[in-house]
C-alpha angles and dihedrals in degrees: 000000000000127000124207106242091216090063089075095050097090091050092050090049093050089049090069087073097042121128092230116082093212090057092048090049093050092044090052090059096045110032119113112253116244136126098287097044093043089054092048092047089053090051091050092047093050100039108111090201093055121101114264094238090054091048090050093048091049092048092049092049091050089051088054090053091056095052 
């Protein structure tokens, strides 16, 4: 059984706003990159109240977008 990878994209994107830091961290690594998610990733990276692992995941994902 095969699953279309794009079917998970909306869930990954929504995870960027989740209340659980583990979900935000995972979403940061998987979300599709477009204007809204890039903006949210930048907010997660720069938020001093955010967990360090979420900040790091967001920063890494933004670095991937630049490459």
